[in-house]
Structures are given as C-alpha cells and as structure tokens.
C-alpha positions as CSV (number, residue, x, y, z in Angstrom):
1,M,-5.3,-33.0,64.6
2,C,-7.5,-35.8,65.6
3,R,-6.0,-39.1,64.6
4,N,-9.5,-40.5,63.6
5,I,-10.0,-37.7,61.0
6,R,-9.0,-38.9,57.7
7,T,-8.6,-37.2,54.3
8,L,-11.9,-37.6,52.5
9,F,-11.4,-35.8,49.2
10,N,-10.2,-37.4,45.9
11,F,-10.9,-41.0,46.7
12,D,-12.4,-43.7,44.7
13,P,-14.9,-44.5,45.7
14,P,-15.9,-41.3,47.1
15,A,-16.5,-40.6,50.7
16,T,-19.7,-42.0,52.1
17,E,-22.0,-40.0,54.3
18,L,-21.1,-42.2,57.3
19,E,-17.4,-41.2,56.8
20,I,-18.3,-37.5,56.6
21,R,-20.5,-37.8,59.7
22,D,-17.8,-39.7,61.6
23,A,-15.2,-37.2,60.8
24,S,-17.6,-34.3,61.8
25,L,-18.5,-36.0,65.1
26,Q,-14.8,-36.6,65.9
27,F,-14.1,-32.9,65.1
28,V,-16.9,-31.7,67.3
29,R,-15.8,-34.0,70.1
30,K,-12.3,-32.5,70.0
31,L,-13.6,-28.9,70.0
32,S,-16.1,-29.4,72.8
33,G,-13.9,-31.7,75.0
34,F,-17.0,-34.1,75.2
35,N,-16.9,-37.6,74.1
36,V,-20.5,-37.9,75.0
37,P,-22.3,-34.6,76.0
38,S,-24.6,-34.3,78.9
39,Q,-28.4,-34.1,78.2
40,A,-28.2,-30.3,78.5
41,N,-25.7,-30.1,75.7
42,Q,-26.9,-32.9,73.5
43,A,-29.0,-30.7,71.1
44,A,-26.2,-28.3,70.7
45,F,-23.7,-31.1,70.1
46,E,-25.8,-32.8,67.5
47,R,-26.7,-29.6,65.7
48,A,-22.8,-28.8,65.5
49,V,-22.2,-32.3,64.1
50,E,-24.8,-31.8,61.4
51,E,-23.5,-28.4,60.5
52,V,-19.9,-29.4,60.3
53,A,-21.0,-32.3,58.1
54,A,-22.9,-30.1,55.9
55,S,-19.9,-27.9,55.6
56,A,-17.6,-30.7,54.9
57,R,-19.9,-32.2,52.4
58,A,-20.1,-28.9,50.6
59,L,-16.4,-28.4,50.6
60,I,-15.7,-32.1,49.3
61,Q,-18.2,-31.4,46.5
62,S,-16.8,-28.1,45.5
63,L,-13.1,-29.0,45.3
64,V,-11.4,-29.8,42.1
65,T,-8.1,-31.5,41.2
66,S,-6.4,-32.8,38.2
67,A,-4.8,-35.7,40.2
68,E,-6.1,-39.2,39.8
69,P,-8.3,-40.5,42.4
70,R,-6.5,-42.4,45.3
71,H,-7.8,-45.9,46.0
72,R,-8.6,-46.8,49.6
73,E,-7.0,-50.2,49.5
74,V,-3.7,-48.7,48.3
75,E,-3.7,-45.8,50.9
76,A,-4.6,-48.4,53.6
77,A,-1.7,-50.6,52.6
78,K,0.7,-47.6,52.6
79,A,-0.6,-46.6,56.1
80,K,0.0,-50.2,57.3
81,A,3.5,-50.2,55.9
82,R,4.2,-46.8,57.6
83,N,2.9,-48.1,60.9
84,L,5.0,-51.2,60.7
85,A,8.1,-49.2,60.1
86,R,7.4,-46.8,62.9
87,F,6.1,-49.3,65.6
88,G,7.5,-52.7,64.3
89,P,5.5,-55.9,64.1
90,P,2.8,-56.7,66.7
91,Q,4.2,-58.0,70.0
92,A,3.1,-61.5,71.0
93,D,1.5,-61.6,74.5
C-alpha cells in the first residue's frame, strides 16, 4: 500500500476534495509507475485520477458506520507516538 494514502472515511471534519484527489493521484502513480507522466500519457493519467477520485468520493459518501467519527488531531498524535516508538527520537546532525 502507498504510504501517502490515508484513511479518509469517518473523520471529523470529513475528508476534503483535496485529500481525495491527493489519495487518487498517489494511487494512479502507484498503478502506472509514473510520478509524472509523459505528454503522450498525460490525458490518460489525469482522466484516471479524476475517475478514481469520483469513485472514492462515491464510496466515502455511501459508507455507513455506528462508530463515532475520529478526530484528525487525535489520530495524528497517535501516529506520531507510533513513529516515535518505532524509530526513536529525531537524531541531531
């Protein structure tokens, strides 16, 4: 899985259009193997990003849960704590 693709469902505030597009872009980059497509592939690449974003948006809007929404700040703090436990404190240069 791409490290930059994050869970977007059940957050307060909800995922933004930019977050959905960024995740879609990362997904298409992973599938295609292109970080930046050539001019010959640019149109197909952008079309794929838009189609994946539309599918992701439809999926997120149609999902239901009885769980309380997660808060971005709390989840970010948890991730930071996991990273600290895994990698230790930042090294001084």
